[in-house]
C-alpha positions in Angstrom: 34.1 4.2 11.7 34.3 0.5 12.8 37.4 -1.5 11.6 37.4 -5.3 11.5 40.1 -7.0 13.6 42.2 -7.8 10.5 42.4 -4.0 9.6 43.2 -3.1 13.2 46.1 -5.6 13.2 47.4 -4.2 9.9 47.3 -0.7 11.3 49.2 -1.8 14.4 51.9 -3.4 12.2 52.2 -0.4 10.0 52.7 1.9 13.0 55.3 -0.5 14.6 57.3 -0.6 11.4 57.0 3.0 10.3 60.1 5.2 10.3 57.8 8.2 11.1 56.6 9.1 14.6 53.4 7.3 15.6 51.4 10.6 15.5 52.3 11.3 11.9 51.7 7.8 10.8 48.3 7.7 12.5 47.4 11.1 11.0 48.2 9.7 7.5 46.0 6.7 8.2 43.2 8.8 9.6 43.1 7.0 12.9 42.8 8.8 16.2 45.7 8.2 18.6 43.3 7.5 21.5 41.6 4.9 19.4 44.9 3.3 18.3 46.3 3.0 21.8 43.1 1.4 23.0 43.5 -1.2 20.3 47.2 -1.6 21.1 46.6 -2.2 24.8 44.1 -4.9 24.0 46.5 -6.4 21.4 49.4 -6.6 23.9 47.1 -8.1 26.5 45.3 -10.6 24.5 46.9 -10.9 21.1 45.1 -10.6 17.7 41.9 -12.1 19.0 41.5 -9.3 21.5 41.0 -6.9 18.5 37.6 -8.4 17.7 34.6 -6.3 18.7 33.3 -7.8 21.8 29.8 -9.2 21.3 27.1 -9.3 24.0 26.3 -13.0 23.2 28.4 -15.6 25.0 31.3 -17.0 23.1 31.0 -20.4 21.5 32.4 -23.2 23.6 32.4 -25.9 20.9 35.6 -24.6 19.4 37.8 -24.8 22.5 40.8 -27.0 22.1 41.4 -29.8 24.6 43.9 -29.9 27.4 46.1 -32.4 25.6 46.4 -30.2 22.6 47.2 -27.2 24.8 50.0 -29.2 26.4 51.4 -30.2 23.1 51.5 -26.6 22.0 53.3 -25.5 25.1 55.8 -28.3 24.7 56.5 -27.3 21.1 56.9 -23.7 22.2 59.5 -24.8 24.8 61.4 -27.0 22.4 61.4 -24.4 19.6 61.8 -21.1 21.4 62.8 -19.2 18.2 59.3 -19.5 16.8 56.8 -16.7 17.0 53.1 -17.5 17.9 52.3 -17.2 14.1 55.1 -19.6 13.1 54.3 -22.0 16.0 50.6 -22.1 14.9 51.7 -23.0 11.3 54.3 -25.5 12.4 51.8 -27.3 14.8 49.2 -27.5 12.0 51.8 -28.9 9.6 53.4 -31.4 11.9 50.4 -32.5 14.1 47.7 -32.3 11.4 45.6 -30.4 13.8 44.6 -26.8 13.1 45.2 -24.0 15.8 45.0 -20.3 15.1 47.7 -17.7 15.8 45.4 -16.0 18.3 44.9 -19.3 20.2 48.6 -19.9 20.4 49.3 -16.3 21.5 46.7 -16.5 24.3 47.9 -19.9 25.5 51.6 -18.9 25.5 50.7 -15.6 27.3 48.9 -17.5 30.0 52.1 -19.6 30.5 54.3 -16.5 30.5 56.0 -17.6 27.3 55.5 -14.3 25.3 58.5 -12.0 25.2 58.2 -8.3 24.5 58.3 -7.4 20.8 61.5 -5.9 19.5 60.0 -3.0 17.5 61.6 -1.8 14.3 61.6 1.6 12.7 61.6 0.6 9.0 58.7 1.8 7.0 56.7 -1.1 5.4 57.5 -1.3 1.7 54.9 0.1 -0.6 53.6 -2.2 -3.4 55.8 -2.1 -6.5 54.0 -0.7 -9.5 54.4 -4.0 -11.5 53.6 -7.0 -9.3 55.4 -10.3 -10.2 53.3 -13.4 -10.8 55.9 -16.1 -11.0 59.5 -17.0 -9.9 62.4 -15.6 -11.8 60.3 -12.7 -13.3 62.2 -10.1 -11.4 65.2 -10.2 -9.0 66.2 -7.7 -6.3 69.8 -7.1 -5.5 71.6 -5.0 -3.0 74.7 -4.8 -0.7 74.8 -4.7 3.1 77.9 -4.6 5.3 79.4 -6.3 8.4 82.3 -5.5 10.7 84.8 -8.2 11.5 86.8 -7.5 14.6 90.5 -7.0 13.8 89.8 -7.4 10.1 87.6 -4.7 8.8 84.4 -4.3 6.7 83.0 -6.9 4.4 80.0 -6.5 2.1 77.3 -9.0 1.4 75.9 -9.0 -2.2 72.5 -10.8 -2.5 70.1 -11.7 -5.3 66.6 -12.3 -4.1 63.6 -13.5 -6.2 60.9 -10.8 -6.0 57.9 -13.2 -6.3 59.0 -15.7 -3.6 61.6 -13.9 -1.6 63.9 -16.9 -2.1 67.6 -16.1 -1.7 69.0 -17.4 -5.0 72.6 -16.4 -4.5 74.8 -14.4 -2.2 78.5 -13.6 -1.9 80.8 -12.0 0.7 82.9 -9.3 -0.9 85.7 -7.0 0.1 84.5 -4.2 -2.2 81.1 -3.1 -3.7 82.2 -2.9 -7.3 80.3 -3.8 -10.4 82.3 -7.0 -10.8 81.0 -8.2 -7.4 77.5 -7.6 -8.7 78.2 -9.5 -11.9 79.8 -12.5 -10.0 76.7 -12.7 -7.8 74.5 -12.6 -10.8 76.4 -15.3 -12.5 75.9 -17.5 -9.4 72.2 -16.7 -9.4 71.8 -17.5 -13.1 73.5 -20.8 -12.6 71.5 -21.7 -9.5 68.2 -20.8 -11.1 68.8 -22.4 -14.4 68.2 -19.1 -16.2 71.6 -19.3 -17.9 70.2 -22.1 -20.2 69.7 -21.3 -23.8 66.1 -22.5 -23.8 65.0 -19.8 -21.2 62.6 -17.5 -23.1 62.8 -14.5 -20.7 65.6 -13.6 -18.4 64.6 -12.0 -15.0 64.5 -8.2 -14.7 67.0 -6.8 -12.2 65.8 -4.3 -9.6 68.4 -2.3 -7.7 69.1 1.1 -6.1 71.3 3.8 -7.6 74.6 2.8 -5.9 77.8 3.3 -7.9 78.2 -0.4 -8.7 74.6 -0.5 -10.2 74.9 2.5 -12.4 78.4 1.5 -13.7 78.8 0.9 -17.4 80.4 -2.5 -16.7 77.1 -3.8 -15.2 75.1 -2.3 -18.0 77.2 -4.1 -20.6 76.9 -7.3 -18.6 73.1 -7.1 -18.4 72.9 -6.3 -22.1 74.9 -9.4 -22.9 72.6 -11.5 -20.7 69.4 -10.0 -22.2 68.3 -8.7 -18.7 66.4 -5.5 -18.2 67.5 -3.2 -15.4 65.2 -1.2 -13.2 66.4 1.2 -10.6 64.4 2.6 -7.7 63.8 6.2 -7.2 66.7 8.0 -5.4 66.2 8.3 -1.6 63.3 5.8 -1.7 64.7 2.5 -0.3 61.1 1.1 0.1 61.2 0.2 -3.6 63.7 -2.6 -2.7 61.6 -3.3 0.5 61.9 -7.1 0.2 65.7 -7.3 0.0 65.9 -4.5 2.7 63.7 -6.7 5.0 66.0 -9.7 4.3 69.0 -7.6 5.4 67.2 -6.6 8.6 66.1 -10.2 9.4 69.6 -11.5 8.7 71.3 -9.0 10.9 68.9 -9.4 13.7 70.1 -13.1 13.9 73.7 -13.0 12.7 74.8 -9.9 14.6 74.0 -11.6 18.0 77.7 -12.8 17.8 81.1 -11.2 17.2 83.2 -12.4 14.3 87.0 -12.5 13.9 87.4 -14.1 10.6 85.4 -13.8 7.3 85.0 -17.6 7.2 83.1 -17.6 10.6 80.7 -14.9 9.3 80.3 -16.8 6.0 79.3 -20.0 7.8 76.7 -18.1 9.9 75.2 -16.4 6.8 75.1 -19.8 5.0 73.3 -21.4 7.8 70.7 -18.6 8.2 70.1 -18.4 4.4 69.3 -22.1 4.4 67.0 -21.6 7.4 65.3 -18.5 5.8 64.8 -20.3 2.5 63.6 -23.7 3.7 62.3 -23.5 7.2 61.1 -19.9 8.1 57.4 -19.4 7.4 56.9 -16.0 5.7 53.8 -14.1 6.6 53.5 -12.3 3.3 53.6 -15.7 1.5 50.6 -17.0 3.5 52.9 -18.8 5.9 54.9 -21.0 3.5 58.6 -20.8 3.1 60.3 -18.9 0.2 61.5 -22.3 -1.2 57.9 -23.5 -1.2 56.8 -20.5 -3.2 59.9 -20.6 -5.5 59.6 -24.2 -6.4 55.8 -24.2 -6.8 54.8 -26.1 -3.7 52.9 -23.3 -2.0 49.4 -23.9 -3.5 49.4 -27.6 -2.4 50.6 -26.7 1.1 47.9 -24.0 1.6 45.2 -26.3 0.3 46.3 -29.1 2.7 46.2 -26.7 5.6 42.7 -25.7 4.7 41.7 -29.3 4.7 43.2 -29.8 8.1 41.4 -26.8 9.4 38.0 -28.0 8.2 38.6 -31.5 9.6 39.8 -30.0 12.9 36.8 -27.8 13.3 34.4 -30.6 12.4 36.1 -32.8 14.9 35.6 -30.2 17.6 31.9 -29.8 16.7 31.4 -33.6 17.0 33.1 -33.6 20.4 30.9 -30.8 21.6 27.8 -32.5 20.5 28.8 -35.8 22.2 29.4 -33.9 25.5 26.1 -32.1 25.1 24.1 -35.2 24.4 
């Protein structure tokens, strides 16, 4: 069976993120290990573009980008080293109004030895929730994670994340994981989102796990008073809360690069990264817009603008090629 490049890339990502051994994951996907590792070698060598079936016809030359554009991409990569090839391609398109693909950026950076080895994770990709959200503030996910402060002890981060946009609505560092910590975070989220206003027709549903603070009667009474429905994931199945689990992983990958000796230091770092995550970090599952763009309704206009830039860029390249061929 032949797979298009997009499906090969998706299979690679599933295997990289699976908590199961690669053999078991591939068996479940129905893909031979030998086939998968052939794809994977090509992907590591040439990026997503290398997963395309190789045609016998020569590749089109009209779509090559010029040396000046290549230099600008490399300069941006050197200035903004935290960006992945995907994020760099989107940032370049937005700022320079000139479309470049992720595969092009990957190939160019690899040629300049600017691609670092991927840090593979072992978290299984979240399965689709049975009821997909279609707008902001339709459902919120909430959970705790923990941090160790040297010489101080453990502190716990309570977060409320919008399921539709992945926007971090509210968060709070706590010394415990009690129901009152959850309700205080929810109060912050209701105020920040405007859902505490009397003219709101439907309050968000709340999705959580089955931790003691989430099954407590105190939280049930609070949610009943706020007219909010509560959904809890199946026991031992954290993938149900996959979006907030992914937020925790992304946050810790950045914040835990340093040691902290006071809660205020940690709080400042979380605040800075939450701001970056909401307003600057392009999210692949949101078609490379930020959570804030999706939450505040800007995503459609941004995606349409990028499509126009892409069409204009490709037409410009065609015209250049025709002039050179004439």
